[in-house]
N, C-alpha and C positions, 0 to 999 in steps of 0.2 A: 506493500499500500502509498505510495506516494501525497504527496499534498504537494504539487507545484504552484509557486507564490505565485502567479501573474502571466500574465503573456507571452509568451517567445516558444522557445524550443526546447525539448528535453531529450536528452536520451539515457535507458537508464545502462548501469557501465558493465551488471552483468547477466542481464536478456541481455540488449541492442536491443528492447524494442524505445519507439519513439514516437515524440507528441507535439505537435502545438496546437497550444490549446488557445485562445481569444482571452482568458481570462486567471484568477485564483481559481484553480479544481482539487479535488480528492480523484484518484484513479488506485480501481483495484486492481491489481490482476493478477492470473497462477500461468500454469505453464494446464497446455491440454493432453488425451492420447488422441494421436490419431485414429487409433486403431480402436475404439469403442467410439466414433463415432462414422469413424468413414472404411463404409464395406467391401469386403472382396471386388466386389463386381464395379462399384466405385474408383478402385483402386486399380485395375485395369483401365478405366479413362484419363486418371489422373496422377503422376510422378507425386509422393511429397519433393516438397523446396522449402521448408521450413519449420520452426517452431508454431506447435498450433499457441493461442493462445487463448484465454476465459478474461474478458478485461468489461470494467464495469466503471460506471462515469457518469456524471449528469448531463444529461441533453443538453445538443449543442457548443458545450463551452470547449470542445474539443472537436478545432480544423481538420487537422491529418493526419495519421494513424503513419507509425510507418514498419512499417513489418521486417522484421531481418528474410532476409532465403540463401538458401548456398549452391545455385544455380551460377555458373563461371561466363557472363554475356563475353568476352573475350574471343571467346570461343565459339560465334556462331552460335550463340543458342538464339531458337526461335521466339524471338519475343509477346511474338503475336498471342502463344499461346500460355503467356503468362496470368492466371485467373487468384484472385483470394477466395480460399471457400470459408464461407458465410454460413456457421449452423446454426439453428433457431427453432425451437419447438420437433424438434430432431425432425426435419429437410435439413438438406445443404441446398446452399444456391452457391454460383461461383460468380464472382463479383466483376469486370471491370482495372484493374488499376490505375487509377488518375496519371500514377508515373510511375518508372521504372526505371531505378539506380541499379550498380554496379551492386549495391547487398543489401538492399528494399525494395520492396514494391510501395507504393505511397498508394496511401486510401486517404480521399477527401472527404471533411461532414460526414465520417464513419454513423453506422446505430453499432453498439454492440453486444454481443456476445461469447459465438466460440468463432475465429478469426483462422485463417494459419496460408498462404503459398500452396501453393501448387502451381506444375505445367502439364496443359494437356497430353493428351497422346493422342497424334494425326490416326497413328491407326495400331490394333491393338498387339501390335510384333514391337514396336517402338521401344526397346527394353534401354539404350543407356542418355543419356543425357549429360555433359560435362557441367563435374559438381567441385567446387574448395570441399578439401578434406582434411580434417586429422591427422596426426598417428601423434597419440601418448604413449610416455613409454612411465611406470610405474616400478619399481626397487619392495621388491618386500625385505621389514626391514628385519623381522625376525625369524627369514628363511635360509636353508646352504645357503654359503659361500654369495654366490651372485646371481640371482632371480628374477627377473623383470616378466612385467605383461604390456604387452602388449596390441595394441589400438587401431583398425583404421575405421570414421567414425566419419558422415559429409562435418559440413564446420558450423555445428547446430550445439548451441549453449548449456541446449538443455540436454540430451544426450550428454556433451562432457559431463556435465553439474550431476548424471546420474551417475554416471561413473566415476570420479572422480567420488564423492559419496560411499560409494559402492570400496573403493580401494580401499578409504582411509578406513571402516571397520573391519577391515583384512590387513592395517597400522602396513602401507602403503606410502612410501612418499612420489611426487608427479618429476620427472625429470625431463627439464626445457628441454622439447628440438624445432626445430623449426616445423613445418611439414611441407607435405611435396607443392612446389611451383607452378607447374601445370596440374592440370585438371584432375579428378578421375574420372573414373564411366560404373552408375548404378551395376549393375550385372557381372562388373568383370572380377577376376580372380588372379590376389597380386602375390608372388613368393617375396620371402624372405629370405632371410642369408646372412651369414657375414662372413670376413677373411678370415677371422681366426675360427680354432674348435670351437662351438655352442651346441647346445643338444635342448631343440626345438620341441614341443607337444602341440596343442600330438598330433601335426602336419605343418609344415613353412608354410602354410598357402591360405588365405583370410580374402574371401568374400568380402566385395567390394556393396552393403547395398544399405537397407534407411532399415532401422529397427527401436522401434517406442521408446524415448528414459525405463520406461517403467518393467522394460525385461530383461533378462540380462543379456546383456553385449559381446560377441563376439570377440573371445583374443586368444594370445599364442602364448606360450612359454618358453621363454628363455630362457638354458638356463646354463649357467659363464662359474666349471667349476674354478680356473683361473684367470682369475681377471689380470690380465696383462697389462704395461701400460695405456696400452691405448685400441681397440677396437672396432672396429665398423661394420656398422647394420647397414642389408642393402635393400630395395623392394624393386621388384619388376613385373612387369605387365607382363603376364603370360603367353597374351592373343601374338607380341609381336618381339618380347625377350628384349623388350625397351628399359634402362632405368628407371625408373620415378624416384628413389629419395634413396637416397643418403645421408648419413651421420656418423660419427663418432661419436664412441661413449671411452672417458677416462675413468679414472679412479681417483679415490678420490673422500673425503672428509660426509656425512652423512649430513642433515638436519632439520628440526623441525616445519613440518610444512604452515604453510603461513594460511589464513583462515582470507576473504574476499572481500570486501567491503562493501556492499551496495552505496552506489551515491549516483544521485539525480545532476545536473552540471546542464548552462545551456549549450548549441553547441558546436555556438557562432566562438564565444571565448573560448573553451576546449580545443577545435578549431588553432584559433589564432595561436594561443599558445604553445597548442600543438607541432604546431609546425609556421612559427616563428624565422628558424632562419632561412627556411627555406624560401618564405616567401617575398623575405629580404631579397631576393635573387630572382627567382620567374614570376613577381609578378606584372604583367607587358605594361600597358600603356595609362598611365597614372591618369590625365586630365579628364576623362569621364567617370574615377573613382571618385572624384573630388569632389566633383561636379555634382552624381548621385547626394553625397558625404552631405555637404552644403542645403542639396534641395531640402534631407529628411532631417534640417537642424542636427545634425553629429557636429559639422562643423561651424565655423565660421570662416567670415573672407578673409582675416589674417591669421588665422590655421592655415585657412589652405597658398598663400603665398609666404607664410614661413616652410611647405613642403614644395614649394617649388622652385625656391630660393638654392636648396640644394646642388651642387654640380654635377650629381651623380645617377643615372636612373638606381645603385641599388644605397646610395641618400635617401634615393627619393623615400627609394620605401619603406629603409627603415623608420625615417620619420613622419611617418606615415599611423605607420603599426603603432611608436613610442607611444603616438598622438591615439589613438583608438584607445589603446590599453590604456591611458590615462582616467579618458571619457566615462570605462567603465564596459559590465557586459554587457547592454543594450548599447553600445556602441561598435562592442567587436559582431557583433549582430547580425550588423544592416551592414557594415563589411564582408563578414562570412556570406550574407545575402546579394547585395551588391556581385563579391566577388562569382553565385553559383550563378550567374545571371552572363557576367560579363562575361568571364572563365569557362563556365564546364568541367572542358575537357584539365584542366590545372587544379579543381576541386576533388574531380576523379580523379589522376593521378595521385594528388597528396593524400588521398582518401582510401588507397588502395589498400594493404595489410601490410606490414613488411614480412 
């Protein structure tokens, strides 16, 4: 449950769920289970493409909801088939999103119940869509020598958090590692191997598929009898023997798992703070941005002159960013909105997961 203090755009740091609100509002939300609502026949027609959320809010207070999805749009996925599944009174309707971005489907003026992103299948034989994925590795702290659990899942926070909760009961700790840079495909099987001698059970193959957070997720156990200074784990696409993931593991001290704290923050302020250095170098023509900020009463003509007096583009950009930071969250939110309108490709590139 979150109380959003006033008009603006907000995002939950744990679930990825985002809202644009017109006034202060209290919103309650929790994960739902696709398996409880999307029957077998419906799953023949739709591919699950993001978490399912149960949301409750005062009618009319939310201008738009941003629902996370894990389909990789950079791989020519057919964006025309994206839908938002809306479950109400036991039935499902498929709604066209107002806007689709790299990681979110946006629905304006929503009515709330159960909402989640799906992709319609054009043909019943269609299996695969390019998906952003996560590889999670956990070390069992009380197991013999070095015992690891490795999971391959879509980039879905509800599934990731369910796995973390389960592994904590097994006294495990997460070993953070990069995920595959290229998309993987539902319905395909990936083989895990190592450059050193390890024991992989029950078998070194992991099918890539969606399983509800309420289900036991598939994983393989990797047993390392003698942990060398460094070993490598690899993942290969069995269809074409292509290497899709490779990481190194090094021996070292264990640490106590940390607890993730849920926070809500204005999107604009968080974006400007996170990408300030890149924005200094990469913001383009600054005059239209200054004009918009002046029309929005964020800056005055003297402040505009102060920025334009700088003798290089980088210094102009830096001066502008310092100015909106001094003005506070609303000013940063307005700068973010203008950049979304004037330079959407820069925003999209900076918002890609690292």
